[in-house]
C-alpha positions in Angstrom: 141.7 93.5 119.1 140.4 95.5 116.0 137.8 92.7 115.3 136.7 92.9 119.0 136.3 96.5 118.9 134.4 96.3 115.7 132.0 93.9 117.4 131.4 96.1 120.3 130.5 99.1 117.9 128.2 97.0 115.7 126.4 95.7 119.0 126.2 99.2 120.2 124.7 100.4 117.0 122.1 97.4 117.0 121.2 98.2 120.6 120.6 101.9 119.8 118.7 101.1 116.6 116.3 98.6 118.6 115.9 101.1 121.4 115.0 104.0 119.0 112.6 101.7 117.1 110.9 101.0 120.4 110.9 104.7 121.3 109.7 106.2 118.1 106.0 105.5 118.5 106.1 107.2 122.1 108.0 110.1 120.6 105.5 110.4 117.6 102.7 110.4 120.1 104.2 113.2 122.1 104.9 115.3 118.8 101.4 114.7 117.6 99.8 116.0 120.8 101.4 119.2 119.9 99.9 119.5 116.6 96.5 120.7 115.4 94.0 118.3 113.8 94.9 119.5 110.4 98.7 119.2 111.1 98.2 115.8 112.6 96.6 114.2 109.5 98.7 115.9 106.9 100.5 114.0 104.2 103.2 113.5 104.4 103.6 113.6 108.2 105.3 116.7 109.4 108.3 116.3 111.4 108.8 120.1 111.7 105.7 122.1 112.6 104.4 125.0 114.8 103.7 123.6 118.3 100.2 124.3 119.7 98.5 123.6 122.9 95.3 123.4 121.2 94.6 119.7 122.0 95.7 119.9 125.5 93.3 122.5 126.1 90.6 120.8 124.5 91.4 117.7 126.5 91.3 119.7 129.8 88.1 121.3 128.9 86.2 118.0 127.9 87.0 115.6 130.6 88.1 115.8 134.4 91.7 114.3 134.1 92.1 114.1 138.0 89.1 112.0 138.4 90.4 109.5 135.8 93.8 109.6 137.2 92.7 109.1 140.6 90.7 106.0 139.7 93.9 104.6 137.8 96.0 105.1 140.9 93.5 103.5 143.3 92.6 100.6 140.9 96.3 99.9 140.0 97.6 100.0 143.6 94.6 98.1 144.9 95.0 95.5 142.3 98.6 95.1 142.9 98.4 94.7 146.7 95.4 92.4 146.5 97.2 90.1 144.0 100.6 90.3 146.3 98.3 89.4 149.3 97.2 86.2 147.6 100.3 85.4 145.7 103.1 85.5 148.5 101.4 82.8 150.4 100.8 80.6 147.4 104.4 81.0 146.3 105.8 80.4 149.5 103.9 77.0 149.9 104.8 75.8 146.5 108.4 76.9 146.8 109.3 75.6 150.1 106.6 72.9 150.8 106.2 71.4 147.3 104.0 68.5 146.5 103.8 66.3 143.3 101.0 68.7 142.1 102.9 71.9 142.4 104.3 71.9 139.0 101.1 71.0 137.4 99.4 73.8 139.5 101.9 76.4 138.3 101.3 75.3 134.6 97.9 75.4 134.9 98.0 79.0 136.5 100.0 80.0 133.8 97.9 78.5 131.1 94.8 80.6 132.1 96.8 83.6 130.8 96.7 82.2 127.2 92.7 82.3 127.4 91.5 85.3 125.4 89.8 87.9 127.8 86.8 88.4 125.3 86.2 84.5 126.1 85.2 85.0 129.6 83.7 88.5 129.2 80.0 87.5 129.1 80.1 85.3 132.5 82.3 87.9 134.2 80.0 90.7 133.1 76.9 88.9 134.3 78.6 88.1 137.7 79.7 91.9 138.2 75.9 92.9 137.3 74.6 90.3 139.8 76.7 91.5 142.6 76.7 95.1 141.8 80.3 95.6 140.8 79.7 97.3 137.3 81.3 100.6 137.2 83.2 100.2 140.5 86.7 100.5 141.8 86.1 97.3 143.6 85.0 95.2 140.8 88.1 96.4 138.9 90.6 96.0 141.7 89.4 92.3 141.8 89.6 91.8 138.0 92.9 93.3 137.7 94.4 91.3 140.7 92.9 88.1 139.2 94.4 89.0 135.8 97.8 89.4 137.2 97.8 86.5 139.8 99.3 83.9 137.6 102.4 86.0 136.6 102.8 87.3 140.2 102.7 83.8 141.5 105.2 82.6 139.0 107.7 85.5 139.6 107.5 85.3 143.3 107.9 81.3 143.3 111.0 81.9 141.1 112.4 84.5 143.6 111.6 82.3 146.5 113.3 79.4 145.1 116.6 81.4 144.8 116.5 81.9 148.7 118.9 79.3 150.4 116.8 76.7 152.3 119.5 76.4 155.0 118.9 79.7 156.3 115.2 79.1 156.7 116.0 75.7 158.2 118.5 77.4 160.7 115.4 79.7 161.6 113.3 76.8 162.2 115.8 75.1 164.4 115.9 78.3 166.5 112.3 77.8 167.1 111.0 80.3 164.4 107.3 79.9 163.5 106.0 80.2 160.1 105.2 83.9 160.4 108.4 84.8 162.1 110.3 82.8 159.4 108.7 84.8 156.6 108.9 88.0 158.3 112.4 88.0 159.7 114.3 85.7 157.3 112.2 85.2 153.9 110.9 88.9 153.5 114.4 90.6 153.9 116.2 88.3 151.7 113.5 88.3 148.8 112.4 92.1 149.1 113.9 93.1 145.8 112.0 90.2 144.0 108.7 91.1 145.7 109.3 94.8 145.0 110.0 94.1 141.0 107.1 91.9 141.0 104.7 94.5 142.5 106.3 97.1 140.0 105.4 95.0 136.9 102.0 94.3 138.2 101.3 98.0 138.9 102.3 98.9 135.3 100.3 96.0 133.9 97.3 97.4 136.0 97.8 100.8 134.7 97.8 99.8 131.2 94.9 97.4 131.1 92.3 98.6 128.8 89.8 95.7 128.0 88.4 95.3 131.3 88.1 98.9 132.0 86.3 99.5 128.9 83.8 96.9 129.1 83.0 97.1 132.9 83.0 100.8 133.6 81.2 103.8 132.4 82.1 106.9 134.3 82.3 106.6 137.9 85.4 104.2 138.3 86.7 104.8 134.7 90.5 105.0 134.9 92.8 106.6 132.4 92.6 103.9 129.6 88.8 104.9 129.4 89.8 108.6 129.4 91.8 108.0 126.2 89.1 106.0 124.5 86.5 108.9 125.0 88.3 110.9 122.5 87.4 108.5 119.5 84.1 108.9 118.1 81.8 107.2 115.2 82.8 109.9 113.0 86.4 109.3 113.1 89.5 109.4 115.2 90.9 112.8 116.4 94.7 112.2 116.4 95.9 115.3 117.9 93.5 115.0 120.8 94.1 111.2 121.2 97.7 111.8 121.3 97.5 114.6 124.0 95.1 112.4 126.1 97.5 109.5 125.6 100.6 111.5 126.6 99.0 112.7 129.7 97.8 109.2 130.8 101.0 107.4 130.2 103.3 110.3 131.7 102.7 109.3 135.3 103.5 105.7 134.8 106.7 106.6 132.6 107.8 108.9 135.2 107.3 106.3 138.2 109.0 103.5 136.0 112.1 106.0 135.3 112.3 106.6 139.0 112.1 103.1 140.0 114.1 101.6 137.2 117.0 100.7 139.5 114.8 98.7 141.8 113.2 97.0 139.0 116.5 95.8 137.3 117.8 94.7 140.9 114.7 92.8 141.6 114.6 91.2 138.0 118.4 90.1 138.2 117.9 88.8 141.9 119.6 85.5 142.3 121.4 85.9 139.0 124.9 86.1 140.7 125.8 84.2 143.7 
């Protein structure tokens, strides 16, 4: 009994240690945002200091946060909705009407995530320039949807495979067509999985920086570009960068915290029957 209690205590300590190690960079970013530039680069780093809103005031005066935040919201939700619109039919077809090429197709889709984005930057940039999509929300919505499509299809395929086929077969015997089968049977059963997939895609879109920095300038720039604007050839302004990063990640952190129950429920969908 004593050994079992000791093991639980050690596991709890290890878990808290890992959690604190993962959270520490976020905590340090928030603290640095309340420092002056002099205090931010002080050596050794100051854990206790006089808080200041100087960096937040300069960030507010220098850039229109609402404009960047609105772009992030539109692009992230647009990219997620577009990815789900393509992924749900694809995952449905591969989960319930598989062929001998289904497994190979899934592996091929996943392999595209192994390609470094910089490897396709030039052709995508030229395509965007040709079709007038540079510095546009539409362009980023398309590229974000394509970027997340393999992961979204894989997750939905996994969730759909957990749905008992007997329920769908019973619906077909009762005369349900494909759309009715999906709407009245598959959708209610797999809704937690679809919701968690959408939440994950939304987070990935919100945090994407590579494509936003290379395909936008000002009009459609999201918050990742807003953060990068506080670096300069003369050096990094750590306090301002931290303040800008804090107000950029705050919305998605709050959204993730509010939706954590739905996310966990979806990720554990089908784990226990």
